[in-house]
DSSP file (Angstrom, degrees, kcal/mol; ACC not computed):
  #  RESIDUE AA STRUCTURE BP1 BP2  ACC     N-H-->O    O-->H-N    N-H-->O    O-->H-N    TCO  KAPPA ALPHA  PHI   PSI    X-CA   Y-CA   Z-CA
    1    1 A M     >        0   0    0      0, 0.0     4,-1.8     0, 0.0     5,-0.2   0.000 360.0 360.0 360.0 -47.5  -18.6   20.6  -29.1
    2    2 A E  H  >  +     0   0    0      1,-0.2     4,-2.2     2,-0.2     5,-0.2   0.893 360.0  55.7 -64.1 -39.9  -20.6   22.5  -26.5
    3    3 A E  H  > S+     0   0    0      1,-0.2     4,-2.2     2,-0.2    -1,-0.2   0.917 107.1  49.2 -61.6 -47.0  -19.5   20.0  -23.8
    4    4 A N  H  > S+     0   0    0      1,-0.2     4,-3.1     2,-0.2    -1,-0.2   0.888 109.0  52.8 -60.9 -38.1  -15.8   20.7  -24.6
    5    5 A A  H  X S+     0   0    0     -4,-1.8     4,-2.3     1,-0.2    -2,-0.2   0.928 112.0  45.6 -62.2 -45.1  -16.4   24.4  -24.4
    6    6 A T  H  X S+     0   0    0     -4,-2.2     4,-1.8     2,-0.2    -1,-0.2   0.853 113.4  49.2 -64.7 -35.8  -18.0   23.9  -21.0
    7    7 A K  H  X S+     0   0    0     -4,-2.2     4,-1.9     2,-0.2    -2,-0.2   0.914 112.4  47.4 -71.8 -44.6  -15.2   21.6  -19.9
    8    8 A N  H  X S+     0   0    0     -4,-3.1     4,-2.3     1,-0.2    -2,-0.2   0.870 110.7  52.2 -63.7 -35.0  -12.5   24.1  -21.0
    9    9 A K  H  X S+     0   0    0     -4,-2.3     4,-2.0     2,-0.2    -1,-0.2   0.909 110.2  49.0 -66.1 -41.3  -14.3   27.0  -19.3
   10   10 A A  H  X S+     0   0    0     -4,-1.8     4,-1.1     1,-0.2    -1,-0.2   0.873 112.8  46.3 -62.0 -39.5  -14.4   25.0  -16.1
   11   11 A E  H  X S+     0   0    0     -4,-1.9     4,-0.6     1,-0.2    -1,-0.2   0.858 111.7  52.1 -75.5 -33.2  -10.6   24.2  -16.3
   12   12 A G  H >X S+     0   0    0     -4,-2.3     4,-2.2     1,-0.2     3,-0.8   0.848 101.9  61.3 -71.3 -30.5   -9.9   27.9  -17.2
   13   13 A N  H 3X S+     0   0    0     -4,-2.0     4,-3.2     1,-0.2    -1,-0.2   0.858  94.8  63.0 -60.0 -35.4  -11.9   28.9  -14.0
   14   14 A A  H 3< S+     0   0    0     -4,-1.1    -1,-0.2     1,-0.2    -2,-0.2   0.823 109.7  39.2 -63.7 -27.2   -9.4   27.0  -11.9
   15   15 A E  H << S+     0   0    0     -3,-0.8    -1,-0.2    -4,-0.6    -2,-0.2   0.816 119.5  46.0 -83.4 -40.8   -6.8   29.3  -13.1
   16   16 A A  H  < S+     0   0    0     -4,-2.2     2,-0.9     1,-0.2    -2,-0.2   0.944 112.9  46.1 -73.2 -45.9   -9.0   32.5  -13.0
   17   17 A I  S  < S-     0   0    0     -4,-3.2    -1,-0.2    51,-0.3    -4,-0.0  -0.830  80.1-157.8-105.2  98.7  -10.6   32.0   -9.5
   18   18 A R        -     0   0    0     -2,-0.9     2,-0.1    -3,-0.2    -3,-0.1  -0.414  25.0-103.0 -73.8 152.1   -7.9   31.1   -7.0
   19   19 A P        -     0   0    0      0, 0.0    -1,-0.1     0, 0.0     5,-0.1  -0.398  36.2-108.6 -74.8 151.6   -9.0   29.3   -3.9
   20   20 A T     >  -     0   0    0      1,-0.1     4,-2.3    -2,-0.1     5,-0.2  -0.234  39.8 -95.4 -68.2 171.6   -9.1   31.2   -0.6
   21   21 A K  H  > S+     0   0    0      1,-0.2     4,-1.6     2,-0.2     5,-0.1   0.862 127.5  44.4 -61.5 -39.1   -6.5   30.5    2.1
   22   22 A K  H  > S+     0   0    0      2,-0.2     4,-2.4     1,-0.2    -1,-0.2   0.911 113.5  50.2 -72.1 -39.7   -8.7   28.0    3.8
   23   23 A Q  H  > S+     0   0    0      1,-0.2     4,-2.4     2,-0.2    -2,-0.2   0.829 108.9  53.0 -67.3 -27.0   -9.8   26.3    0.5
   24   24 A K  H  X S+     0   0    0     -4,-2.3     4,-2.6     2,-0.2    -1,-0.2   0.870 108.2  49.9 -72.4 -34.2   -6.1   26.1   -0.4
   25   25 A E  H  X S+     0   0    0     -4,-1.6     4,-2.4     2,-0.2    -2,-0.2   0.921 113.7  47.0 -68.9 -41.6   -5.3   24.3    2.9
   26   26 A L  H  X S+     0   0    0     -4,-2.4     4,-2.4     2,-0.2    -2,-0.2   0.936 112.6  48.5 -62.7 -44.6   -8.2   21.9    2.2
   27   27 A L  H  X S+     0   0    0     -4,-2.4     4,-2.9     1,-0.2    -2,-0.2   0.925 111.1  49.2 -61.5 -44.6   -7.2   21.3   -1.3
   28   28 A T  H  X S+     0   0    0     -4,-2.6     4,-2.5     1,-0.2    -1,-0.2   0.891 110.8  51.3 -61.0 -40.2   -3.6   20.6   -0.4
   29   29 A F  H  X S+     0   0    0     -4,-2.4     4,-2.1     2,-0.2    -1,-0.2   0.915 111.4  47.7 -61.0 -46.2   -4.8   18.2    2.4
   30   30 A I  H  X S+     0   0    0     -4,-2.4     4,-2.6     1,-0.2    -2,-0.2   0.945 113.3  47.9 -63.3 -48.4   -7.0   16.3   -0.1
   31   31 A E  H  X S+     0   0    0     -4,-2.9     4,-2.1     1,-0.2    -2,-0.2   0.890 113.3  45.6 -59.5 -42.5   -4.2   16.1   -2.7
   32   32 A E  H  X S+     0   0    0     -4,-2.5     4,-1.9     2,-0.2    -1,-0.2   0.834 111.1  53.6 -73.2 -31.4   -1.6   14.9   -0.2
   33   33 A F  H  X S+     0   0    0     -4,-2.1     4,-2.6     2,-0.2     6,-0.4   0.905 111.5  46.9 -68.1 -43.0   -4.1   12.3    1.3
   34   34 A I  H  X S+     0   0    0     -4,-2.6     4,-2.8     1,-0.2    -2,-0.2   0.930 111.0  51.3 -61.0 -46.6   -4.8   10.9   -2.3
   35   35 A A  H  < S+     0   0    0     -4,-2.1    56,-1.6     1,-0.2    -1,-0.2   0.859 117.1  38.7 -60.3 -39.1   -1.1   10.8   -3.0
   36   36 A Q  H  < S+     0   0    0     -4,-1.9    -2,-0.2    54,-0.1    -1,-0.2   0.861 130.4  26.3 -79.6 -36.9   -0.4    8.9    0.2
   37   37 A N  H  < S-     0   0    0     -4,-2.6    -3,-0.2     2,-0.3    -2,-0.2   0.641  93.3-125.6-110.4 -15.2   -3.4    6.5    0.3
   38   38 A G  S  < S+     0   0    0     -4,-2.8     2,-0.3    -5,-0.3    -4,-0.2   0.532  85.9  66.5  81.3   3.9   -4.5    6.1   -3.4
   39   39 A Y  S    S-     0   0    0     -6,-0.4    -2,-0.3    -5,-0.1    -1,-0.2  -0.961  88.6 -95.5-146.1 166.0   -8.0    7.2   -2.6
   40   40 A S        -     0   0    0     39,-0.7    -9,-0.1    -2,-0.3     2,-0.1  -0.468  40.8-105.9 -86.2 155.8   -9.7   10.4   -1.5
   41   41 A P        -     0   0    0      0, 0.0    40,-0.3     0, 0.0    38,-0.2  -0.320  28.0-114.0 -76.0 160.1  -10.5   11.3    2.1
   42   42 A S     >  -     0   0    0      1,-0.1     4,-2.4    37,-0.1     5,-0.2  -0.438  34.2-106.4 -79.7 164.1  -14.0   11.3    3.6
   43   43 A Y  H  > S+     0   0    0      1,-0.2     4,-2.3     2,-0.2     5,-0.1   0.882 123.3  53.3 -56.2 -38.6  -15.5   14.7    4.7
   44   44 A R  H  > S+     0   0    0      2,-0.2     4,-2.4     1,-0.2    -1,-0.2   0.902 107.9  49.3 -69.8 -42.0  -14.8   13.7    8.3
   45   45 A E  H  > S+     0   0    0      1,-0.2     4,-2.8     2,-0.2    -1,-0.2   0.888 110.9  51.0 -60.1 -42.4  -11.1   12.9    7.6
   46   46 A I  H  X S+     0   0    0     -4,-2.4     4,-1.8     2,-0.2     6,-0.3   0.915 109.6  50.6 -58.9 -44.4  -10.9   16.3    5.8
   47   47 A M  H  X>S+     0   0    0     -4,-2.3     5,-1.4     1,-0.2     4,-1.2   0.937 114.7  42.5 -65.3 -44.7  -12.4   18.0    8.9
   48   48 A N  H  <5S+     0   0    0     -4,-2.4    -1,-0.2     1,-0.2    -2,-0.2   0.899 116.0  49.3 -65.3 -40.1   -9.9   16.3   11.3
   49   49 A G  H  <5S+     0   0    0     -4,-2.8    -1,-0.2    -5,-0.2    -2,-0.2   0.714 117.1  38.9 -72.8 -20.9   -7.0   16.8    9.0
   50   50 A T  H  <5S-     0   0    0     -4,-1.8    -1,-0.2    -3,-0.2    -2,-0.2   0.507 109.2-114.1-104.6 -12.1   -7.7   20.5    8.4
   51   51 A G  T  <5 +     0   0    0     -4,-1.2    -3,-0.2     1,-0.2    -4,-0.1   0.680  63.2 148.3  86.8  16.8   -8.7   21.5   11.9
   52   52 A H      < -     0   0    0     -5,-1.4    -1,-0.2    -6,-0.3    -2,-0.1  -0.448  41.2-147.7 -78.2 159.5  -12.4   22.3   11.0
   53   53 A T  S    S+     0   0    0      1,-0.2     2,-0.3    -2,-0.1    -1,-0.1   0.490  74.5  47.4-107.4  -1.8  -15.0   21.7   13.5
   54   54 A S     >  -     0   0    0      1,-0.1     4,-1.6    -7,-0.1     3,-0.2  -0.998  61.3-145.9-144.8 135.6  -17.9   20.8   11.3
   55   55 A V  H  > S+     0   0    0     -2,-0.3     4,-2.7     1,-0.2     5,-0.1   0.773 103.4  64.8 -69.9 -21.2  -18.4   18.5    8.4
   56   56 A A  H  > S+     0   0    0      2,-0.2     4,-2.4     1,-0.2    -1,-0.2   0.917 101.7  49.6 -66.4 -43.8  -20.9   21.1    7.0
   57   57 A T  H  > S+     0   0    0      2,-0.2     4,-2.3     1,-0.2    -1,-0.2   0.922 109.2  50.5 -59.2 -42.0  -18.0   23.6    6.7
   58   58 A V  H  X S+     0   0    0     -4,-1.6     4,-2.9     2,-0.2     5,-0.2   0.965 109.5  52.0 -54.5 -54.1  -15.9   21.1    4.9
   59   59 A S  H  X S+     0   0    0     -4,-2.7     4,-2.7     1,-0.2     5,-0.2   0.853 108.4  51.0 -55.8 -37.7  -18.8   20.4    2.5
   60   60 A L  H  X S+     0   0    0     -4,-2.4     4,-2.2     2,-0.2    -1,-0.2   0.966 112.9  45.3 -64.8 -48.3  -19.2   24.1    1.8
   61   61 A H  H  X S+     0   0    0     -4,-2.3     4,-2.3     1,-0.2    -2,-0.2   0.909 113.2  49.6 -60.5 -43.2  -15.5   24.4    1.0
   62   62 A V  H  X S+     0   0    0     -4,-2.9     4,-2.2     2,-0.2    -1,-0.2   0.921 112.3  47.0 -63.3 -43.6  -15.5   21.3   -1.1
   63   63 A N  H  X S+     0   0    0     -4,-2.7     4,-2.2     1,-0.2    -1,-0.2   0.844 111.6  51.9 -69.0 -31.5  -18.6   22.4   -3.2
   64   64 A S  H  X S+     0   0    0     -4,-2.2     4,-2.0    -5,-0.2    -1,-0.2   0.918 110.5  48.8 -66.2 -43.6  -16.9   25.9   -3.6
   65   65 A L  H  <>S+     0   0    0     -4,-2.3     5,-2.3     1,-0.2     6,-1.4   0.820 110.5  50.9 -70.1 -31.1  -13.8   24.1   -4.9
   66   66 A I  H ><5S+     0   0    0     -4,-2.2     3,-0.9     4,-0.2    -1,-0.2   0.942 110.9  47.9 -66.7 -47.1  -15.9   22.0   -7.3
   67   67 A K  H 3<5S+     0   0    0     -4,-2.2    -2,-0.2     1,-0.3    -1,-0.2   0.879 111.3  51.0 -62.9 -35.3  -17.6   25.2   -8.6
   68   68 A R  T 3<5S-     0   0    0     -4,-2.0   -51,-0.3    -5,-0.1    -1,-0.3   0.568 118.4-114.0 -82.1  -7.1  -14.3   26.9   -9.1
   69   69 A G  T < 5S+     0   0    0     -3,-0.9    -3,-0.2    -4,-0.5   -55,-0.2   0.611  86.6 111.5  90.9   9.1  -12.9   23.9  -11.0
   70   70 A H  S   <S+     0   0    0     -5,-2.3    14,-2.7    -6,-0.2    15,-0.5   0.817  79.6  34.2 -84.8 -28.8  -10.2   22.7   -8.5
   71   71 A L  E     -A   83   0A   0     -6,-1.4     2,-0.3    12,-0.2    -2,-0.2  -0.874  64.4-159.8-125.6 161.0  -12.0   19.6   -7.6
   72   72 A R  E     -A   82   0A   0     10,-2.3    10,-2.8    -2,-0.3     2,-0.5  -0.984   9.9-145.8-136.0 143.5  -14.2   17.1   -9.3
   73   73 A K  E     -A   81   0A   0     -2,-0.3     2,-0.4     8,-0.2     8,-0.2  -0.950  13.1-141.9-116.7 132.9  -16.6   14.5   -7.8
   74   74 A R    >   -     0   0    0      6,-1.8     3,-2.0    -2,-0.5     6,-0.1  -0.786  66.6 -33.9 -90.9 130.1  -17.3   11.1   -9.4
   75   75 A D  T 3  S-     0   0    0     -2,-0.4    -1,-0.2     1,-0.3     3,-0.1   0.577  95.8 -84.1  50.3  20.5  -20.7    9.5   -9.5
   76   76 A R  T 3  S+     0   0    0      1,-0.2    -1,-0.3     4,-0.1     2,-0.2   0.821  91.2 138.1  51.0  31.9  -21.9   10.9   -6.1
   77   77 A S    X   -     0   0    0     -3,-2.0     3,-0.8     1,-0.1    -1,-0.2  -0.666  61.7 -82.9-108.2 166.6  -20.2    8.1   -4.4
   78   78 A A  T 3  S+     0   0    0     -2,-0.2    -1,-0.1     1,-0.2   -38,-0.1  -0.280 110.5  10.9 -64.8 145.7  -18.1    8.1   -1.2
   79   79 A R  T 3  S+     0   0    0    -38,-0.2   -39,-0.7     1,-0.1    -1,-0.2   0.894  86.5 133.8  53.3  46.8  -14.4    9.0   -1.5
   80   80 A S    <   +     0   0    0     -3,-0.8    -6,-1.8   -41,-0.1     2,-0.2   0.215  22.4 128.7-111.4  14.3  -14.9   10.2   -5.0
   81   81 A L  E     -A   73   0A   0    -40,-0.3     2,-0.4    -8,-0.2    -8,-0.2  -0.500  34.9-171.4 -71.6 137.9  -13.1   13.5   -4.9
   82   82 A E  E     -A   72   0A   0    -10,-2.8   -10,-2.3    -2,-0.2     2,-0.4  -0.996  23.9-128.0-127.8 135.3  -10.5   14.2   -7.6
   83   83 A V  E     -A   71   0A   0     -2,-0.4     3,-0.3   -12,-0.2   -12,-0.2  -0.699  16.4-153.4 -76.0 127.4   -8.0   17.0   -7.8
   84   84 A V  S    S+     0   0    0    -14,-2.7     2,-0.6    -2,-0.4    -1,-0.2   0.960  86.0  23.7 -71.5 -51.2   -8.3   18.6  -11.3
   85   85 A K  S    S-     0   0    0    -15,-0.5    -1,-0.3   -71,-0.0     2,-0.1  -0.912  86.3-152.2-121.8 103.0   -4.7   20.0  -11.5
   86   86 A Q        +     0   0    0     -2,-0.6     3,-0.1    -3,-0.3    -2,-0.0  -0.400  25.5 172.2 -75.0 147.4   -2.5   18.1   -9.3
   87   87 A T        +     0   0    0      1,-0.1     2,-0.5    -2,-0.1    -1,-0.1   0.472  65.7  73.1-123.2 -15.1    0.7   19.6   -7.7
   88   88 A V  S    S-     0   0    0    -60,-0.0    -1,-0.1     3,-0.0     3,-0.1  -0.898  79.4-135.5-104.8 125.2    1.6   16.7   -5.4
   89   89 A A        -     0   0    0     -2,-0.5    -2,-0.0     1,-0.1   -54,-0.0  -0.605  29.4-107.4 -79.7 136.7    3.1   13.6   -7.2
   90   90 A P        -     0   0    0      0, 0.0     2,-1.2     0, 0.0     3,-0.2  -0.285  29.9-110.4 -61.0 153.8    1.6   10.3   -5.9
   91   91 A D        +     0   0    0    -56,-1.6    -3,-0.0     1,-0.2    -2,-0.0  -0.717  55.2 153.2 -84.5  90.0    3.9    8.1   -3.9
   92   92 A K        +     0   0    0     -2,-1.2     2,-0.6     2,-0.1    -1,-0.2   0.630  40.6  96.2-100.3 -14.6    4.5    5.2   -6.3
   93   93 A K        -     0   0    0     -3,-0.2     2,-0.6     1,-0.0    -2,-0.0  -0.703  61.9-154.6 -82.5 123.7    7.9    4.1   -5.0
   94   94 A V        -     0   0    0     -2,-0.6    -2,-0.1     0, 0.0    -1,-0.0  -0.832   6.6-163.3 -90.9 120.0    7.6    1.2   -2.6
   95   95 A V        -     0   0    0     -2,-0.6     2,-0.1     3,-0.0     3,-0.1  -0.927  18.1-130.1-108.3 124.8   10.5    1.1   -0.2
   96   96 A P        -     0   0    0      0, 0.0     2,-0.2     0, 0.0    46,-0.0  -0.438  27.0-107.0 -69.9 144.4   10.9   -2.3    1.6
   97   97 A K        -     0   0    0     -2,-0.1     2,-0.4     1,-0.1     0, 0.0  -0.514  34.1-129.0 -67.5 135.4   11.3   -2.1    5.3
   98   98 A Q        -     0   0    0     -2,-0.2     2,-0.2    -3,-0.1    45,-0.1  -0.740  20.7-124.6 -85.5 136.2   14.9   -2.9    6.3
   99   99 A L        -     0   0    0     -2,-0.4     2,-0.2    43,-0.3    -1,-0.0  -0.555  17.6-126.0 -75.0 140.3   15.3   -5.6    8.9
  100  100 A K     >  -     0   0    0     -2,-0.2     4,-2.6     1,-0.1     5,-0.2  -0.524  28.1-111.4 -75.6 155.2   17.3   -4.8   12.0
  101  101 A T  H  > S+     0   0    0      1,-0.2     4,-2.4     2,-0.2     5,-0.2   0.891 120.3  50.9 -54.6 -41.7   20.1   -7.3   12.7
  102  102 A S  H  > S+     0   0    0      2,-0.2     4,-2.1     1,-0.2    -1,-0.2   0.874 110.8  48.1 -66.1 -38.2   18.2   -8.6   15.8
  103  103 A E  H  > S+     0   0    0      2,-0.2     4,-2.9     1,-0.2     5,-0.2   0.928 112.8  49.2 -67.5 -44.0   15.0   -9.1   13.7
  104  104 A E  H  X S+     0   0    0     -4,-2.6     4,-2.4     1,-0.2    -2,-0.2   0.931 112.6  47.5 -59.5 -48.3   17.0  -10.9   11.0
  105  105 A K  H  X S+     0   0    0     -4,-2.4     4,-2.4     2,-0.2    -1,-0.2   0.910 111.6  49.6 -63.5 -46.8   18.6  -13.1   13.6
  106  106 A W  H  X S+     0   0    0     -4,-2.1     4,-2.3     1,-0.2    -2,-0.2   0.944 111.6  49.7 -59.0 -50.4   15.3  -13.9   15.3
  107  107 A L  H  X S+     0   0    0     -4,-2.9     4,-1.8     1,-0.2     5,-0.2   0.897 110.3  49.1 -56.0 -46.1   13.7  -14.8   11.9
  108  108 A V  H  X S+     0   0    0     -4,-2.4     4,-2.5     1,-0.2    -1,-0.2   0.916 109.5  52.6 -59.5 -44.5   16.5  -17.1   10.9
  109  109 A E  H  X S+     0   0    0     -4,-2.4     4,-1.5     1,-0.2    -1,-0.2   0.873 108.0  51.6 -60.5 -38.4   16.4  -18.9   14.2
  110  110 A K  H  X S+     0   0    0     -4,-2.3     4,-1.2     2,-0.2    -1,-0.2   0.867 110.8  47.3 -65.0 -36.1   12.6  -19.5   13.8
  111  111 A V  H  X S+     0   0    0     -4,-1.8     4,-2.1     2,-0.2    -2,-0.2   0.830 107.3  58.1 -67.8 -36.9   13.2  -21.0   10.3
  112  112 A E  H  X S+     0   0    0     -4,-2.5     4,-2.9    -5,-0.2    -2,-0.2   0.883 101.9  54.5 -63.0 -34.8   15.9  -23.0   11.8
  113  113 A Q  H  X S+     0   0    0     -4,-1.5     4,-2.1     2,-0.2    -1,-0.2   0.899 108.5  48.2 -59.6 -44.3   13.5  -24.5   14.3
  114  114 A F  H  X S+     0   0    0     -4,-1.2     4,-2.1     1,-0.2    -1,-0.2   0.882 113.5  46.9 -67.9 -37.7   11.2  -25.6   11.5
  115  115 A F  H  X S+     0   0    0     -4,-2.1     4,-2.8     2,-0.2     5,-0.3   0.912 110.3  52.6 -71.2 -41.7   14.0  -27.1    9.5
  116  116 A K  H  X S+     0   0    0     -4,-2.9     4,-2.5     2,-0.2    -2,-0.2   0.922 109.6  50.1 -57.8 -41.0   15.4  -28.9   12.6
  117  117 A A  H  X S+     0   0    0     -4,-2.1     4,-1.3     1,-0.2    -2,-0.2   0.936 113.2  45.8 -59.2 -47.2   11.9  -30.4   13.2
  118  118 A A  H  < S+     0   0    0     -4,-2.1    -1,-0.2     1,-0.2    -2,-0.2   0.858 112.3  49.7 -70.9 -32.0   11.7  -31.6    9.7
  119  119 A E  H  < S+     0   0    0     -4,-2.8    -1,-0.2     1,-0.2    -2,-0.2   0.826 111.4  50.2 -75.1 -31.2   15.2  -33.1    9.6
  120  120 A D  H  < S+     0   0    0     -4,-2.5    -1,-0.2    -5,-0.3    -2,-0.2   0.714  94.0  90.3 -76.7 -18.1   14.6  -35.0   12.9
  121  121 A S  S  < S-     0   0    0     -4,-1.3     3,-0.1    -5,-0.2    -4,-0.0  -0.592  72.3-142.5 -78.9 137.9   11.4  -36.5   11.6
  122  122 A P  S    S+     0   0    0      0, 0.0     2,-0.4     0, 0.0    -1,-0.1   0.879  91.2  21.9 -61.7 -37.5   11.5  -39.9    9.8
  123  123 A K  S    S-     0   0    0     -3,-0.0     2,-0.5    44,-0.0    44,-0.1  -0.984  73.9-152.5-132.7 138.4    8.9  -38.8    7.4
  124  124 A V        -     0   0    0     -2,-0.4    44,-1.1    42,-0.2     2,-0.1  -0.949  20.3-124.7-118.0 128.8    7.9  -35.3    6.5
  125  125 A A  B >>  -b  168   0B   0     -2,-0.5     4,-1.6    42,-0.2     3,-1.0  -0.411  20.9-121.7 -66.9 145.8    4.3  -34.4    5.3
  126  126 A E  H 3> S+     0   0    0     42,-2.0     4,-2.0     1,-0.3     5,-0.2   0.864 114.0  61.5 -51.4 -38.9    4.1  -32.7    1.9
  127  127 A K  H 3> S+     0   0    0     41,-0.4     4,-1.6     1,-0.2    -1,-0.3   0.852 104.1  47.6 -56.7 -37.5    2.3  -29.9    3.7
  128  128 A E  H <> S+     0   0    0     -3,-1.0     4,-2.0     2,-0.2    -1,-0.2   0.834 108.5  53.5 -79.1 -30.8    5.4  -29.3    5.9
  129  129 A L  H  X S+     0   0    0     -4,-1.6     4,-1.7     2,-0.2    -2,-0.2   0.856 107.0  54.0 -69.3 -32.8    7.7  -29.3    2.9
  130  130 A D  H  X S+     0   0    0     -4,-2.0     4,-2.2     2,-0.2    -2,-0.2   0.891 107.1  50.8 -60.7 -45.3    5.4  -26.6    1.4
  131  131 A K  H  X S+     0   0    0     -4,-1.6     4,-2.1     1,-0.2    -2,-0.2   0.915 107.3  52.6 -62.7 -44.1    5.8  -24.6    4.4
  132  132 A L  H  X S+     0   0    0     -4,-2.0     4,-1.9     1,-0.2    -1,-0.2   0.854 107.8  52.1 -58.1 -38.1    9.7  -24.9    4.3
  133  133 A Y  H  X S+     0   0    0     -4,-1.7     4,-2.1     1,-0.2    -1,-0.2   0.897 109.2  50.4 -64.1 -41.6    9.5  -23.7    0.7
  134  134 A V  H  X S+     0   0    0     -4,-2.2     4,-1.8     2,-0.2    -2,-0.2   0.866 108.3  51.5 -66.1 -34.5    7.5  -20.7    1.7
  135  135 A L  H  X S+     0   0    0     -4,-2.1     4,-1.9     2,-0.2    -1,-0.2   0.866 109.5  49.4 -72.6 -33.7    9.9  -19.7    4.5
  136  136 A I  H  X S+     0   0    0     -4,-1.9     4,-1.8     1,-0.2    -2,-0.2   0.901 110.8  50.6 -69.2 -35.6   12.8  -19.8    2.1
  137  137 A G  H  X S+     0   0    0     -4,-2.1     4,-2.4     2,-0.2    -2,-0.2   0.828 108.8  51.2 -65.5 -35.6   10.9  -17.7   -0.3
  138  138 A A  H  X S+     0   0    0     -4,-1.8     4,-2.4     2,-0.2    -1,-0.2   0.913 107.7  54.1 -69.3 -40.9   10.1  -15.1    2.6
  139  139 A L  H  <>S+     0   0    0     -4,-1.9     5,-3.1     2,-0.2     4,-0.2   0.916 110.2  46.7 -56.7 -47.6   13.8  -15.1    3.4
  140  140 A K  H ><5S+     0   0    0     -4,-1.8     3,-2.0     1,-0.2    -2,-0.2   0.955 110.7  51.4 -60.4 -50.0   14.6  -14.1   -0.2
  141  141 A V  H 3<5S+     0   0    0     -4,-2.4    -2,-0.2     1,-0.3    -1,-0.2   0.868 109.7  50.5 -59.7 -35.1   11.9  -11.5   -0.4
  142  142 A L  T 3<5S-     0   0    0     -4,-2.4   -43,-0.3    -5,-0.1    -1,-0.3   0.485 120.1-109.8 -81.8   3.0   13.3   -9.9    2.8
  143  143 A G  T < 5S+     0   0    0     -3,-2.0     2,-0.7    -4,-0.2    -3,-0.2   0.735  77.7 131.9  81.3  23.7   16.8   -9.9    1.4
  144  144 A I     >< +     0   0    0     -5,-3.1     4,-1.8    -6,-0.2     5,-0.1  -0.555  21.0 153.0-102.5  63.1   18.3  -12.6    3.6
  145  145 A D  H  >  +     0   0    0     -2,-0.7     4,-2.3     2,-0.2    -1,-0.2   0.779  61.2  57.3 -65.8 -34.7   19.8  -14.4    0.7
  146  146 A G  H  > S+     0   0    0     -3,-0.2     4,-2.1     2,-0.2     5,-0.2   0.961 112.0  44.0 -63.3 -53.0   22.8  -16.1    2.5
  147  147 A A  H  > S+     0   0    0      1,-0.2     4,-1.9     2,-0.2    -2,-0.2   0.887 111.6  53.2 -60.8 -38.1   20.4  -17.8    4.9
  148  148 A A  H  X S+     0   0    0     -4,-1.8     4,-1.6     1,-0.2    -1,-0.2   0.920 107.5  52.5 -64.7 -41.2   17.9  -18.8    2.1
  149  149 A Q  H  X S+     0   0    0     -4,-2.3     4,-1.6     1,-0.2    -2,-0.2   0.925 109.7  48.3 -58.2 -46.8   20.8  -20.4    0.2
  150  150 A S  H  X S+     0   0    0     -4,-2.1     4,-1.4     1,-0.2    -1,-0.2   0.848 111.1  49.2 -68.8 -30.4   21.8  -22.5    3.1
  151  151 A F  H  X S+     0   0    0     -4,-1.9     4,-2.4    -5,-0.2    -1,-0.2   0.773 104.0  60.8 -75.8 -24.5   18.2  -23.6    3.8
  152  152 A I  H  X S+     0   0    0     -4,-1.6     4,-2.4     2,-0.2    -2,-0.2   0.916 105.6  48.0 -66.0 -42.8   17.8  -24.6    0.2
  153  153 A A  H  X S+     0   0    0     -4,-1.6     4,-1.5     2,-0.2    -2,-0.2   0.884 112.0  47.7 -57.7 -44.1   20.6  -27.0    0.6
  154  154 A R  H  X S+     0   0    0     -4,-1.4     4,-2.1     2,-0.2    -2,-0.2   0.885 110.9  53.7 -72.7 -36.6   19.1  -28.4    3.8
  155  155 A L  H  X S+     0   0    0     -4,-2.4     4,-3.0     1,-0.2     5,-0.2   0.954 106.6  51.0 -58.4 -49.2   15.7  -28.7    2.0
  156  156 A T  H  X S+     0   0    0     -4,-2.4     4,-2.1     1,-0.2    -1,-0.2   0.877 110.0  49.9 -56.1 -41.3   17.2  -30.7   -0.8
  157  157 A A  H  X S+     0   0    0     -4,-1.5     4,-2.0     2,-0.2    -1,-0.2   0.849 110.0  51.0 -68.2 -36.7   18.7  -33.1    1.7
  158  158 A I  H  X S+     0   0    0     -4,-2.1     4,-1.8    -3,-0.2    -2,-0.2   0.936 111.7  47.3 -69.9 -48.1   15.3  -33.4    3.5
  159  159 A K  H  X S+     0   0    0     -4,-3.0     4,-1.1     1,-0.2    -2,-0.2   0.875 111.2  51.1 -60.3 -36.3   13.7  -34.2    0.1
  160  160 A D  H >< S+     0   0    0     -4,-2.1     3,-0.6    -5,-0.2    -1,-0.2   0.918 107.4  53.8 -64.4 -43.6   16.4  -36.8   -0.8
  161  161 A K  H 3< S+     0   0    0     -4,-2.0    -1,-0.2     1,-0.3    -2,-0.2   0.872 104.9  54.7 -60.5 -37.7   15.9  -38.4    2.6
  162  162 A Q  H 3< S-     0   0    0     -4,-1.8    -1,-0.3    -5,-0.1    -2,-0.2   0.831 100.5-151.5 -70.3 -28.8   12.2  -38.8    1.8
  163  163 A G    X<  -     0   0    0     -4,-1.1     3,-1.0    -3,-0.6     2,-0.3  -0.185  45.4 -23.6  76.8 179.4   13.0  -40.7   -1.5
  164  164 A D  T 3  S-     0   0    0      1,-0.3    -4,-0.0     2,-0.1    -5,-0.0  -0.445 126.4 -22.6 -69.1 123.5   10.7  -40.6   -4.5
  165  165 A N  T 3  S+     0   0    0     -2,-0.3    -1,-0.3     1,-0.2    -2,-0.1   0.780  90.1 134.8  51.3  35.7    7.0  -39.9   -3.7
  166  166 A E    <   +     0   0    0     -3,-1.0     2,-0.3     2,-0.1   -42,-0.2  -0.097  28.3 144.2-100.5  34.0    7.3  -41.0   -0.1
  167  167 A Y        -     0   0    0    -44,-0.1     2,-0.4   -42,-0.1   -42,-0.2  -0.555  48.0-135.2 -77.0 136.0    5.5  -38.0    1.2
  168  168 A V  B      b  125   0B   0    -44,-1.1   -42,-2.0    -2,-0.3   -41,-0.4  -0.749 360.0 360.0 -89.3 135.9    3.2  -38.4    4.2
  169  169 A V              0   0    0     -2,-0.4    -1,-0.1   -44,-0.2   -44,-0.1   0.453 360.0 360.0-103.8 360.0   -0.1  -36.6    3.5
């Protein structure tokens, strides 16, 4: 019961004692860093990111923010700072990189080379067939579905040419 009262009091302090301008900059930096990276910054990263010239100054500000209830430290371990009341939402949406037309063309040409080598070979090692499957999967993941579909048909032809269980190991 006493523990909850202390916790509530600490959380109430975050509202009652606002951070100074420098502390607010530091707090914002920490919060944005955590949102972008998923872990808290080191004191040196905070120093570089906020324009401070000393890790000791950063430490003083961090300790003050902890006392005021804005930050919390877990287990005295590295990168253990947590913002008590977050205002920046973590970046959870992953946006895949879109390939340029030239990159897409280059990639399809490279996959084409692997397929040509397999088609020209009298026997294809199982390991090589596995690589071709992976390449097709990569094309699908990158959104190059048309090329992936055409390579699937060619892969089927390569497997049919091999016959049943005639894989070279």
